[in-house]
C-alpha positions as CSV (number, residue, x, y, z in Angstrom):
1,X,-14.5,-51.0,9.1
2,X,-15.4,-47.4,8.8
3,X,-13.9,-45.1,6.0
4,X,-13.7,-41.5,7.1
5,X,-13.8,-38.5,4.5
6,X,-10.6,-37.0,4.4
7,X,-11.8,-33.8,3.1
8,X,-12.6,-30.8,5.7
9,X,-16.5,-30.2,6.1
10,X,-18.0,-27.0,4.9
11,X,-17.9,-25.5,8.2
12,X,-14.1,-25.9,8.6
13,X,-13.5,-24.4,5.2
14,X,-15.7,-21.4,5.9
15,X,-14.0,-20.9,9.5
16,X,-10.4,-20.9,7.5
17,X,-11.8,-18.5,4.8
18,X,-13.0,-16.1,7.4
19,X,-9.9,-16.3,9.3
20,X,-8.0,-15.4,6.2
21,X,-10.0,-12.5,5.4
22,X,-9.6,-11.3,9.1
23,X,-5.9,-11.7,8.8
24,X,-5.5,-9.8,5.5
25,X,-7.6,-7.1,6.9
26,X,-5.4,-6.8,10.1
27,X,-2.1,-7.0,7.9
28,X,-3.7,-4.2,5.7
29,X,-4.7,-2.0,8.7
30,X,-1.5,-2.4,10.1
31,X,0.7,-1.4,7.2
32,X,-1.9,1.4,5.9
33,X,-1.2,5.0,6.3
34,X,-4.2,7.4,7.2
35,X,-5.4,9.5,4.5
36,X,-4.6,13.2,4.7
37,X,-7.8,15.1,3.7
38,X,-5.8,18.2,3.1
39,X,-3.5,16.8,0.6
40,X,-6.0,14.4,-1.2
41,X,-7.5,15.7,-4.7
42,X,-10.8,16.8,-5.1
43,X,-13.5,13.9,-5.2
44,X,-14.6,15.3,-8.6
45,X,-12.0,17.1,-10.8
46,X,-13.2,16.9,-14.3
47,X,-11.5,19.8,-16.1
48,X,-9.7,20.9,-13.3
49,X,-6.2,20.1,-14.7
50,X,-5.3,18.1,-11.4
51,X,-3.7,14.7,-12.8
52,X,-3.7,11.7,-10.7
53,X,-0.3,10.6,-9.8
54,X,-0.4,6.8,-8.9
55,X,-2.7,5.0,-11.5
56,X,-1.1,3.0,-14.1
57,X,-3.3,5.1,-16.8
58,X,-1.2,8.0,-16.0
59,X,2.1,6.7,-17.5
60,X,1.2,8.0,-20.9
């Protein structure tokens, strides 16, 4: 009488995790829009008066 372990092995779980991450990356790259470098704000805009538009902290 042999009892098999019903849980998947570490290798199987690792393959599923890697596949899930690859799937998320593919979905994200499919839905993403390229960044327009001429429309983007300056990387360092301290004191320039340019306010961000999409962050939750700008809703004050």
